[in-house]
N, C-alpha and C positions, 0 to 999 in steps of 0.2 A: 342130408336134405331130402324131405318128403316130396313125392311127386304123385299126381293124380291123373286118371285117364281123361281123354278128350272125346266129347260127343260131337256128332256132326248131323246136320239137317239141311235139306235142299228145299227151298221155296221157289216155285216156278209160276210166274204170271204169264210167261210166254209158252208156246208149244214146246213140250219136252217129252217126246214119245219114248225116249230111252231113259226116262227118269229113274226107274227101278235099277237099271244097270249102273247108272251114274252114282246113285246112293250107295250101292254095294262097293263100287270102286273107291269112293271117297272114304267109306268106313274102313275098308281094308288098308288104305294108305295111312290111316291114323290109328290102326289097331295097336301098334307098338309105340306110338307117340305119347309123350307125357308132358304135363305142365307143372311147374313148381306149386306146391300147396301154399296158399295165401289166406285161406278161410279156415276158421275153427270148426266148421261143420264137417262131420265125417263123410257125408254123402255128396258133398259139393264137388263139381267137376267143371273142367274147362269146356267151352262150347264153340264150335265153328258153324256159322250159318252162311249158306251160299244161296243168294237170291238171283234167279235167272229172269232176265227181261229181254225184250226185243229192242236192241239199240238202233237198228236201221233195217231197211228191207234186206233180207238175206243174212243178217248179222245178229248173233245172240251175244249178250254180255252177262257176266256174272259178277255181282257185288258180294265179295267175301268179307266176313267180319269175325274176328276172334275176340272172345271175352274170357277173363280168368274166372276162377271159382268163386270170386266175390261179385261177379257180374259187371266188372269194370272193363272197358274196351282196351285192347292191347294193340291190335293192328287191323288195318282195312286195306283192301285192294280190289281193283276192277280189272277183269280180263275179258277179251272178246274173241269170237271165233266165227269164221265164215262157212264152216261145214254144217251148220245147223245141228250140231251134235252136243248134247249136254254132257256126254262122256268126256269129250275133249276138254270142256270147261272144268269138269270135276278133276281130271288128271292134272291140269295146270294149278288149280286151287290147292289140291292135295300136296303137290310139290312145294308150293309157296308156304303152306301151313307148317310143314315139317321143318323148314328153315327157320321160321319164326319161333316155333316151340323149342328147337335146339338152342337158339340164341337166348331165349328166356331162361332155360335151364342153366346155361353157362353163366349168364348174368347173375342169377340167384346164387349159384355156387361161388362166384367171385366175391359177392357181397358177404356171404356167410363166412368165407375164409378170412376176409378183411375184419369182420367183427370178432372172430376168434383170436386173431393176432392182436387186435387192439385190446381185447380183454386181458391177454397175457402180459401186456406191457403196463397195465395199471397196477399201482402199488397196493391198493386195498379196494374191496368191493364198494365201500361207502363213497369213494372218490371217483368211481367209474361213471363216465358221462352216459347219458341215455341217447342212444342212436336210433333214429327213426328212418324208415325208408319211405321216400315220397311215392305216393300211388301213381299209377299210370292213368292219367285223366284224359290226355289228348290222344286221339287215334293217330297211329303212324302206319306207314306202309313199309314193306321189305322188298328189296330187289332180289329176284331169283338168282342173279349172278353172284352175289356175295352176302346177302342178308343185311346190307346196309340200310338204315332207316331212311325212308323217303317221305316227303309230304303227301298227304292224301290227294287224289286227283280232284281237280276242280278248275277254277278260273286261272288263266295265265295270260301273260302279255309277251309278245314277241316284237323285238326291235331289230330292223335289218335294212339293208340297202341292196338294190337291184341295178344292174346295167340293162338298159332297154334299147331296142331297135324297133321303130314303128314308122308307118306311113300315115298319110291323111292330112299332113300339114300343107303340102303343095302338090300340084298335079304330077310332078316328077320328083324322084329322089325320096329320101326318108330322113328321119331324125335319130340321132344316137345320143344317149345321155345317161344320167344317174337318177334313181328314183328311191329315196328313203321312205320307209313305211313303218307303221305300227299295226300289229294284228292283236285285237283284244278278243279273247275267247270267253264266252259266257254261255250258261245253260249247257255246258259240257260239249255240245256238238255244233254250236253256232259261233261265227267269228265275224267281227266288224273290222274292216281293213281299210283305213284311210292312208293315202300316199301322196307324195309330191313328185313332180317331174321337172327336170331341167335338162335341156339338150341343145344340140346344134345340128344343122343339116349335114348330111353325109356327102353332098356335092353342091356345086353352085347352081342357082335357079334363076332363069331358065338356062338349060345347058348349052343352047345354041345361040345365045345372044351375047353381044360384046359388053353389055352393061349388066351381066348376071352377077348375083351376089349370094353369099351364104346367109341363112336365116337362123334365128334362135327361137326357142320355145320354152314357155314356163307355164305350169298348170298343176292340177291335182286330180285325184280320182278317189271315189268312195265305193267299196264293194261290201255286200253282205254275203257271207259264205256258209255253206253247210259242210262241216268237217266229217270226213269218213276215215277213221284210223285203220291202219293195216292190220293184217292177221299176225300179231306177235304178242308175246306175253309181257316182256318188260317194256320200259319206256322208249327204248331205241328201236327205230323202224321207219316205216313210210307212212305219211299222212297225205290224203288227197282232199283239197278244198274245192268244191264246186260253187262258183260265185256268180253274182249278177250285180251290175252297177253302171256307173257312168263317169265321164271325165270332162273337164273343161280346161282349155289351154289358150294361151295368148301367143301368137306367132308374129315376129317382127324382123325387119331388116332395115337397112339404111334408107329404103325408099317407101316401103309399105308396112302395114300391120293389119292383122285380122284376128278375130276370135273364132275358135273351133270348139266343137263338142261332139261327143258320141255316147251311145248307150248300147250295152250288150253284155254277153256272158264272158267269164274268164275262168281259168282253172290254175290251181297251184299244186305242185307236187313237192313235198318237203321230205328230205331224208336226214334223220338225226344221226350225227357222227359220235355223239357222246358229250357229257357235261352240258347238255341243253343247247349245244351248237349244231346248227343244221344248214344244209345247202338247199336252195330253192330254185325251181324252174317254173316260170309262169307264162301263160299264153292268153291272149285276149283278141276277140273279134267284136265288131260293133257296127252300128249304122252311123254314118257320118251325118251329123245334123246341120253342118254348115259346109256347103260345097262351092262357095263363092270363089272366083279365081284369085290367085295370089301370085304376083310377079309374072303372070302370063295370062293369055286369053282363054286358057282351058279350064273347064270346071273340074273339080275333084271327083274321084270315083265315089260311088255310093257307100262303100264299105271301108273300114279302117281295121288294121291288124297290128299286133305287137307281140314281140317275144322278149322275155326277160330272164336274166340269170343272176343269182346273188346268194346272200347268206343272211342268217338271222340268229339271234340269241334269245332263248326263252327264259322268262322270269316267272316263277310260280308263286 
């Protein structure tokens, strides 16, 4: 099997003061790397392009792309770093590229061995079937843990359920319940998160009256979030979503009912455990838009707060 060298280039649209050092490190990491020859041109080479951009304040991201000696895409990956160093990005991209190239060489070797065995089993050359190898047209990504192909980064949908504890429905006590949600990621760093809420009071209201009762609450919330991925190379790690939104709920008991609403920020911390399954912690504070008394003569406090704990599954 014939193999050809790999060229590397760094394109930086963000500040990259250590670009020269990063280019040297990337070239050195690929000095011994080779890709299988697929082009008939003698001077054709594989190429790795690393484009550095500013993903968020204080965070740089590198979009890496590998094409073979025919100019066809083989793999793509995006990595990020908080140290503002292009050298760190080049080191991560170089390690990933070596895994991809090793996989391509092994795949090409296996296909070549299969073709040779198939040729030996044919009785005559004229009856030998023509075997063609499908080109790699769709970009794929490789996980640094084992080189397994992964889908290129982009839009995703998360479906999950949270357990919540919040106040703001009555002057005393709180509400505990369940909150299923959907998080739709678009434009890589923005997330739309609609959710439902259903719960019941944690204690009877009012607590000091003989005719006190428990209440129920039903409602929904909509948040728009800015996603900030953690400082890690593969897809497993920590993500932080800074959100702003509002909710509307209906609160009722056997004697009274009232509508509630609030506006304010929220935050979500998601830790991925593997296989796109993650645990989530969410907190919310807001301004109580409806402070009318409910089952007591006391007005509600001006602010509402909530804490949530749950899990979600991501679909890419």
